[in-house]
C-alpha positions, 0 to 999 in steps of 0.5 A: 450431497446435501451439505453441497447442496448447502455450500454455495447458501453458507457462502451468501449468506457470511458477511462481508469481510470489511476492506481495511481502512487506510487512512487508520492504518496510515495514521498506525503505520505511517504518521509517526515519520510523514506526519497525519496530512503527509508533509512529512518532516523536513531532512529526515522523512519526504512528504507524502503530498504533493510527492511525484513518487507515491503518484508515480509507477505504482509498481515501484511504490509497491514495492517500496512499500514492500521492502523499504528504501534509505531508512524507510522499514520494509512493510512484507512481514508487518502488513498484508496486500489489502492493508498494504493497497488500502494505505498507500490508496488513501496516500495517493488520493491525499493531500491534494494527490490525485494518481488511482489506488494499487490493487493489492494485486500490485503488491502480489505479483510483487512478492510472487516476483510475478513483476518487474519491478524498476531498477531504482536509480544508483546515488548522483543519477 
């Protein structure tokens, strides 16, 4: 009985986990292709600075990070939802981009199939 009374106090005393650092995660996972300042490499990797897609529909952006697109790798097996959220939220608010963050719960919902994502355009459309 005593242990159950102490459990809430132990939880309050535990140090808070630090949120993932989106800038560091971007540098380690994305900057080789998209470059440190989001300028990309023309003809190879899209520019993220001022990119309408990156600043657009959060579900489509989250689905792309999870599953990849074109030459972009899938990150669903390498990064956790809070890490993906930190990366894309940094991108969406850097280099002149002004889109709001995408919370980890969006990635979780897409992983679990709970959120329908917009269909990708077919080539030529």
